[in-house]
Residue frames relative to the residue before (quaternion, step in Angstrom):
aa qw qx qy qz dx dy dz
H 1.0000 0.0000 0.0000 0.0000 0.00 0.00 0.00
V 0.1343 -0.7811 0.6092 0.0252 3.58 -1.01 1.07
Q 0.0593 -0.7962 0.6020 0.0155 3.49 -1.10 0.78
L 0.1645 -0.7464 0.6332 0.1218 3.56 -1.12 0.68
Q 0.0671 -0.8080 0.5847 0.0267 3.51 -0.74 0.96
A 0.2027 -0.8082 0.5506 0.0509 3.56 -0.62 1.27
S 0.0655 0.8038 -0.5904 0.0344 3.52 -1.10 0.60
G 0.5941 0.6220 -0.3932 0.3248 3.67 -1.19 0.14
G 0.5269 0.6408 -0.4452 0.3370 3.59 1.14 -0.25
G 0.1337 0.8062 -0.5690 0.0917 3.49 -1.36 0.12
L 0.5522 -0.5807 0.4703 0.3697 3.51 -1.25 -0.29
V 0.0668 0.7955 -0.5909 0.1166 3.54 -0.76 1.09
Q 0.5000 -0.6652 0.4738 0.2881 3.54 -1.17 0.65
A 0.6159 -0.5391 0.3922 0.4198 3.54 -1.09 0.51
G 0.7395 0.3468 -0.3042 0.4902 3.54 -0.92 1.02
G 0.6078 0.5976 -0.3374 0.3995 3.51 1.28 -0.28
S 0.4100 -0.7015 0.5367 0.2274 3.50 -1.33 -0.16
L 0.0123 -0.7402 0.6721 0.0161 3.53 -1.28 0.59
R 0.2004 -0.7356 0.6324 0.1373 3.46 -1.41 0.54
L 0.1769 -0.7620 0.6166 0.0886 3.55 -0.78 1.04
S 0.1207 -0.7672 0.6275 0.0560 3.51 -1.22 0.71
C 0.0234 -0.7840 0.6202 0.0112 3.57 -1.12 0.60
V 0.1345 -0.8198 0.5561 0.0247 3.50 -0.68 1.21
A 0.2280 -0.7649 0.5866 0.1369 3.56 -0.80 0.93
S 0.0483 0.7897 -0.6078 0.0681 3.61 -0.92 0.92
G 0.5695 0.5737 -0.4751 0.3477 3.45 -1.43 0.40
S 0.7817 -0.3595 0.2619 0.4372 3.54 -1.25 -0.54
I 0.1431 0.8207 -0.5121 0.2090 3.47 0.58 1.34
F 0.2232 -0.7371 0.6171 0.1613 3.61 -0.83 0.93
V 0.7687 -0.1819 0.1790 0.5865 3.61 0.68 -1.09
I 0.2750 -0.7358 0.5985 0.1570 3.51 -1.20 0.70
N 0.3611 -0.7519 0.5220 0.1783 3.55 -0.71 1.16
S 0.7784 -0.1521 0.1363 0.5937 3.53 0.73 -1.04
M 0.1574 -0.7380 0.6483 0.1017 3.54 -1.44 0.39
G 0.0372 -0.8169 0.5745 -0.0355 3.43 -1.19 0.60
W 0.2973 -0.7113 0.5991 0.2160 3.52 -1.41 0.06
Y 0.1159 -0.7448 0.6565 0.0293 3.48 -1.09 0.85
R 0.0849 -0.7891 0.6009 0.0948 3.50 -1.27 0.28
Q 0.1260 -0.7922 0.5943 0.0588 3.47 -1.24 0.61
A 0.1810 -0.7835 0.5884 0.0849 3.54 -0.62 1.11
P 0.6604 -0.5234 0.3368 0.4202 3.59 -1.17 0.48
G 0.8249 0.2223 -0.1653 0.4928 3.53 -0.86 0.97
K 0.7166 0.4239 -0.2464 0.4961 3.51 1.23 -0.17
E 0.5695 -0.5904 0.4439 0.3606 3.54 -1.28 0.39
R 0.5890 -0.5363 0.4635 0.3881 3.51 -1.33 0.36
E 0.0507 -0.8026 0.5942 0.0126 3.57 -0.93 0.86
L 0.5488 -0.5811 0.4947 0.3412 3.57 -1.32 0.53
V 0.2302 -0.7382 0.6230 0.1178 3.55 -0.99 0.86
A 0.7577 -0.2324 0.1995 0.5763 3.60 0.74 -1.06
S 0.0659 -0.7673 0.6360 0.0490 3.53 -1.28 0.46
I 0.1252 -0.7590 0.6356 0.0655 3.54 -1.25 0.51
G 0.2776 -0.7546 0.5715 0.1640 3.57 -0.96 0.90
S 0.7049 -0.4457 0.3405 0.4341 3.45 -1.46 -0.03
N 0.6723 0.4329 -0.3456 0.4911 3.70 1.07 -0.10
D 0.5437 -0.6496 0.3655 0.3858 3.55 1.33 0.40
R 0.3899 0.6894 -0.5100 0.3357 3.62 1.17 0.30
A 0.1484 -0.8076 0.5676 0.0601 3.58 -0.72 1.05
N 0.1407 -0.7572 0.6332 0.0766 3.47 -1.23 0.66
Y 0.1252 -0.8157 0.5645 0.0144 3.59 -0.91 0.97
A 0.4900 -0.5872 0.5485 0.3380 3.49 -1.27 0.44
D 0.5762 -0.5940 0.4053 0.3885 3.57 -0.94 0.74
S 0.6402 0.5835 -0.3191 0.3844 3.60 0.91 -0.81
V 0.7761 0.3257 -0.1769 0.5102 3.60 1.18 -0.55
K 0.3916 0.7341 -0.4713 0.2924 3.63 1.28 0.00
G 0.8019 0.2504 -0.2212 0.4954 3.55 -0.94 0.95
R 0.7227 0.3957 -0.2449 0.5110 3.64 1.30 -0.27
F 0.7565 0.2975 -0.1552 0.5613 3.58 1.05 -0.87
T 0.0978 -0.7581 0.6424 0.0549 3.53 -1.25 0.59
I 0.1481 -0.7799 0.6041 0.0703 3.57 -0.86 0.98
S 0.0268 0.7967 -0.6005 0.0622 3.58 -1.03 0.85
R 0.2555 -0.7615 0.5810 0.1317 3.55 -1.26 0.39
D 0.1636 -0.6974 0.6839 0.1384 3.44 -1.42 0.62
Y 0.3110 -0.8049 0.4795 0.1595 3.43 -0.27 1.39
A 0.6414 0.5379 -0.3326 0.4344 3.55 1.01 -0.68
K 0.7576 0.3549 -0.1974 0.5110 3.55 1.08 -0.62
N 0.3814 -0.7316 0.4826 0.2941 3.64 1.28 0.08
T 0.5171 0.6651 -0.3824 0.3794 3.50 0.98 0.81
V 0.1408 -0.7636 0.6235 0.0918 3.58 -1.05 0.83
Y 0.1997 -0.7861 0.5797 0.0780 3.42 -1.13 0.84
L 0.1042 -0.7717 0.6203 0.0942 3.61 -1.21 0.43
Q 0.1412 -0.7742 0.6154 0.0440 3.57 -0.32 1.35
M 0.1046 -0.7907 0.6031 -0.0073 3.51 -0.69 1.22
S 0.0068 0.7930 -0.6077 0.0434 3.56 -0.71 1.04
S 0.8166 0.2103 -0.1727 0.5091 3.56 -1.30 0.34
L 0.1024 0.8456 -0.5145 0.0986 3.48 0.91 0.98
K 0.2452 -0.7664 0.5888 0.0760 3.50 -1.22 0.88
P 0.6000 -0.5492 0.3881 0.4334 3.64 -1.00 0.44
E 0.6342 0.5315 -0.3425 0.4450 3.68 1.03 -0.60
D 0.5704 0.5451 -0.4096 0.4579 3.64 1.23 0.00
T 0.4545 0.6858 -0.4579 0.3367 3.62 1.19 -0.07
A 0.2834 0.7223 -0.5591 0.2922 3.56 -0.69 1.15
V 0.4434 -0.5606 0.5882 0.3782 3.51 -1.46 -0.12
Y 0.2326 -0.7844 0.5679 0.0904 3.55 -0.76 1.13
Y 0.0868 -0.7930 0.6027 0.0209 3.59 -0.88 0.96
C 0.2745 -0.7266 0.6050 0.1752 3.46 -1.13 0.80
N 0.1374 -0.7977 0.5872 0.0036 3.48 -1.26 0.86
A 0.0513 -0.8249 0.5626 0.0219 3.57 -1.05 0.58
D 0.2037 -0.7224 0.6484 0.1278 3.56 -1.17 0.72
L 0.1386 0.8271 -0.5109 0.1891 3.54 -0.34 1.25
Y 0.3533 -0.6631 0.6029 0.2683 3.54 -1.40 0.07
T 0.4003 -0.6852 0.5622 0.2327 3.55 -1.06 0.84
V 0.6612 -0.5071 0.3642 0.4160 3.57 -1.31 0.21
A 0.6026 0.5290 -0.3399 0.4914 3.55 1.39 -0.27
R 0.4657 -0.7051 0.4167 0.3351 3.55 1.37 0.11
V 0.4288 0.6546 -0.4612 0.4183 3.49 1.17 0.81
R 0.3323 -0.7470 0.5309 0.2229 3.54 -0.70 1.03
A 0.0825 -0.7279 0.6796 0.0387 3.50 -1.20 0.87
P 0.1754 -0.8730 0.4511 0.0602 3.54 0.07 1.27
D 0.7914 0.2558 -0.0717 0.5506 3.50 1.29 -0.47
V 0.1696 0.7993 -0.5494 0.1747 3.53 0.49 1.22
W 0.1644 -0.8233 0.5418 0.0410 3.58 -0.73 1.11
G 0.3137 -0.6981 0.6092 0.2075 3.49 -1.23 0.58
Q 0.5986 -0.5281 0.4285 0.4233 3.44 -1.28 -0.01
G 0.5495 -0.6555 0.3869 0.3444 3.61 -0.95 0.48
T 0.1753 -0.7312 0.6365 0.1719 3.56 -1.34 0.26
Q 0.4331 -0.7274 0.4855 0.2182 3.53 -0.84 0.97
V 0.0180 -0.7424 0.6690 0.0306 3.60 -0.95 0.83
T 0.0241 -0.7791 0.6249 -0.0441 3.54 -0.78 1.10
V 0.1054 -0.7895 0.6045 0.0108 3.55 -0.74 1.15
S 0.1860 -0.8139 0.5418 0.0971 3.56 -0.58 1.05
S 0.4759 -0.7093 0.4636 0.2354 3.49 -1.07 0.69
């Protein structure tokens, strides 16, 4: 059993910063990639940023230059540093992982619970 636990959301004023964390735990052999998605009310879930095992990061155009994704391999944790936040960044943020379990079974789409980010204008 594998679990992703996200934290760090909250209410912040426009222009402010937040740091999200997501810890993967359980029967993990190796994590290939981790990422953050978000879903605003009435909209589809979208990729915000992802990071592979080579530390190559990928960002949505809307967050480039403002958000930074990083990983702590020893802690099976992914972070999302969000700066210069805008009201349109308001959404529920979900972490995601592509990993192999200790049974060497690939689980390409493991989701954590969401964490709410609200940016006031």
